[in-house]
Structure formats: C-alpha cells, structure tokens
C-alpha positions in Angstrom: 0.0 0.0 0.0 1.4 3.4 -0.9 1.2 6.7 1.0 -1.5 8.2 -1.3 -3.8 5.1 -0.8 -3.2 5.2 3.0 -3.9 8.9 3.0 -7.2 8.5 1.3 -8.2 5.8 3.8 -7.0 7.7 6.8 -8.8 10.9 5.8 -12.0 9.0 5.6 -11.8 8.1 9.3 -13.8 10.1 11.8 -12.0 13.0 13.4 -11.6 11.2 16.8 -9.9 8.3 15.1 -7.6 10.6 13.1 -6.6 12.4 16.4 -5.8 9.0 18.0 -3.6 8.2 15.0 -1.8 11.5 15.4 -0.9 10.6 18.9 0.3 7.1 17.9 2.5 8.5 15.1 3.8 11.4 17.3 4.8 9.0 20.0 6.5 6.7 17.5 8.7 9.7 16.4 9.4 11.3 19.7 11.5 8.8 21.5 11.6 7.8 25.2 11.9 11.4 26.5 8.3 12.3 25.5 6.6 11.1 28.8 9.1 13.2 30.9 8.5 16.2 28.7 4.8 15.9 28.8 4.9 15.5 32.6 7.1 18.7 32.9 4.6 20.6 30.8 1.7 19.3 32.8 3.4 20.4 36.0 4.2 23.9 34.6 0.6 24.2 33.4 -0.7 23.4 36.9 1.8 25.9 38.4 0.6 28.6 36.2 -3.1 27.9 36.8 -2.4 28.0 40.6 -0.5 31.3 40.3 -3.3 32.8 38.2 -6.0 31.7 40.6 -4.0 33.1 43.5 -3.7 36.4 41.8 0.1 36.1 41.2 -0.2 35.9 37.5 -2.2 38.1 35.1 -3.7 37.0 31.8 -4.4 38.7 28.5 -7.1 38.1 25.9 -5.8 35.8 23.2 -7.1 38.1 20.5 -5.0 41.0 21.9 -1.9 38.8 22.1 -2.3 37.6 18.5 -2.8 41.1 17.3 0.3 42.3 19.1 2.2 39.4 17.6 1.0 40.3 14.1 2.1 43.9 14.6 5.6 42.7 15.7 6.3 40.6 12.6 8.2 42.0 9.7 6.1 43.0 6.7 
C-alpha cells in the first residue's frame, strides 16, 4: 500500500480516530523522552493555573496577544 492510498483511507476516518492516529504517530517519532517532557509541561501548566487563581499571574485576551504578535512581525 502506498502513501497516497493510505492517506485516502485515513482521511475517511472520523476525526476522533484521526486524532488518535496523530498521537500514535507522534509517540513513534518522539522517543523515550516524551513522557518526561509531557509531565514537565503538565506540572508547569498546573503551576501557572495555581498562580493565576492566587492572583500572582495576570492573563491577556488571546485576540489581543495575537494582534500584538502580528504587529511585531516584519512585513
């Protein structure tokens, strides 16, 4: 089976199944450090949520952040 044939079959799967396939493929490419990296990101996310809820961290509207980013890019 070639890539084009597989692609046609895979794209006909429901979105949930395609998302599961993404995870499987990503893990197959990422190596053994992936679980440690994911755990570190999860811990950092929790730390930031806790800081935000305690009033130690502010947040900005995503639309404003993206607009500022667009303005900062070279034209």
